[in-house]
N, C-alpha and C positions, 0 to 999 in steps of 0.2 A: 088870401084876404088882401084887399088893397087898403092902404092907409086911410083913404077917404071913408071907407066903411067903418073905421074905428073912431072917427072924429067925435061921435056922440058920447064916447066914454072918456075922452081926454079932458082933463081938468075937473071932472066930476069926482066928488068924494063919496065914499061909502062908509057908513058907520054901523057897527054892530055892538050891542051891549051884552056883557056877561056878568053874572053874579057869581062871586067866588063861593064855592062850595067846600065842604070839609075835605073831600077827596082831591082837591087842587093843592092842598097844603103839604108842606114839608117842614117840620119843626115849627108849625104855627103860622108860617107865611107861604105865599105862593112861590113854588119852585120856579127857577129860571126857565127850565124846559117847558113848563106849563104855559108860560107867556107865549112861547113859539107855537104851541098848540092852539091857543086863542087866535093868534095871527093867522094861522093856516085855516081855521074854521071860517074866519071873516073873509079871507081871500076866496074860498070856495063859494061862500054866499054871494059875494060880489060877482064872481065869474058866472054862476048860474043865472043871475039876473041880467048881466051884460051879454052873455052868449046868445041870448035870443035874438038880439039885434045884430050880431056879428056873423050869423050864418053857420055857426058851429065849427068853424075852421080855425079857431084861435085857442091857444093854451097860454094862460098867464104864467110867466116865469118870474120868480123873485130874484132880483139882482142885488138888492140892498135891503137889509132889515136894520132898523134902528129903534132901540127902546130907551126912552128917558125915564129912569126910575126916580120918582119923586119921594116915595116912601114905600115900605113893604106893604103889599096887599094882604089882607086878612079875611077870614070868613065873613061873609055878608057884604063885603065891598062890591060896588058896581064898577066895572071896568068898561071903557069904551074904546074899541079899536077903530081908528079912522084910517082909511086907505084911499089912495088915489093912483091913477095911471100916470106915470111920468113920461113914458115914451112908447110908441107902437111902431114896430118894424116888422118887415117880412123876414 
């Protein structure tokens, strides 16, 4: 893949919404590991959408994950995962 083929995904953000279900909970709040599963699901949704334009020769690699916890998430909460491509390299 050349970097120029990836220009259309640079700077674009992708959002995916999740509704917290009972099985996401541990002692009534979302377990920390579950947040990472939400992030991974959103990453694959972005990748499936973006890969069509990248010729299938790209695999997204997570280099940095940051979660800012504002409050515990509980059953019924809606969570939005927002992602963006920071850099594309060969």
